[in-house]
N, C-alpha and C positions, 0 to 999 in steps of 0.2 A: 410739733410733729408735722403739721402741714407745711411749715416753713422749710423743714429739712427735705421733704418730698419735692418741693418746688426747686430747691437747689440741686438735687440729684437729677431731676428732669432737665434742668437748664444745662447741667454739665454734660449729660448724655447727648442733648441736642447739639451742643457746641462741638462735641467729639465727632458726631455724624457729619456736620458741616465741614470740619477740617479734613476728614477722610475723603469726602466728595471733592473738595477743592484740590487736594493733592492728586487724586486720581485723574482729574480733568486738566492736568498741567500741560499736556502736550497740545500743540495746535491741531485743528480739525483735520488737516490733510496728512499729517505725519502718522507713520506706522513703525512699529518695531519689527525688525527681522529676527530670525532664529538666533543669530549670533549677537543680538543686543544693539545693533546699529540702527539709527533712525533713518528712515527713507522718507523724503519729502513728497511733494505733490507729483514729481516726476518719478514714476516707479521703474525699477530695473526690469527690463524685459526678460522673460523666462521661456524656454522651450517647453511646450506642453503637448502631450499626446493624449488624445481622447479615445477610449476603447468602449465598444458596446459589449456589455456583459450578457452572455447567452447561456442557457442551460444546455449541457452536453453530457454524454456518457463518459464515465471515467473508468479506464481499464488499468487495473493494478496487477503487477506481477512481481514475483520475488525470485531472484536467481541465487541459488545456494550451491556452493561447491562442496563436494565430499561424498562419501560412500552412501549409496541408497540401498535400503533393505526393504523387501516386500512385507506387507502386512501379514500375509499367510504364504506358506510354501509347502511343497510336497516333494517327497523323494519318489522317483519313478524307477522301477526295475522290471526286467523281463523274466519270465519263468525259464526261458531257454536263452542260450547264448547265440550270437550270430552277428553278422555284419549289418550295420544300419544302412538301409536302402533309402529311406525317405523320412524327413521330419516335416510334416505338413503345416506346422504352426511356428511362428516366430516366438522368441523369448518375450514374455510379457503379455502375449495374447490371452484372451479369456477363452476357456474351453468348457464344454458341457459334458455331463455324464454320458459316456458312450463314444465320445470323439476319439479318433485314432491319434495317438501322440507320436508313435514311432512305428515304422514298418521295417521289419527285418528281412534280409535276403533269405527266402524260404527254400532255395534250391538244395542246399545241403541237408536240410531237414527232410525234404521230399525224397532225396536219395536214400537217406537212412530208413525211412518208412518203407520204401520199395524193397530195400535189402532185407528188412525184417519180414516182410510179407513173402518174399521169394524163398526165404529159408524155412518157412513153415511148411 
C-alpha cells in the first residue's frame, strides 16, 4: 500500500515538473500579443492616451416623439355666451382655485341689463 502511494506521488510530481517546464518554454524577454505573435525584446511602440478620472454630475434626458396627454384635465364652460376678451394663462400653466381663466366681453351683457332695468 505504501509502495503504491509513493508511485502516485512520484507520478504527480513528474506531471507538475513537466507542466512547469512547458509553461516556461519562452525566453525571458518574449511576450505574446493578442493575435498570438511573439514579440521579442524590442517592443512595438503603441500610442497611449492617459486620462484622469474625475467624479462629475450626470445629466440624463429622454426625448420621445408622439402625442402627450395630461395626467388630469378639466372642461371649462361659461354660464353666459360672449366673445372672449382675455385668456390670462397659457396652456399647461398651473392655476389655483379662484384664478380667472377667461374674461368675456361684458359690454353686450351690460347693455342687456340696462335695457331690462329701463323697461321696468
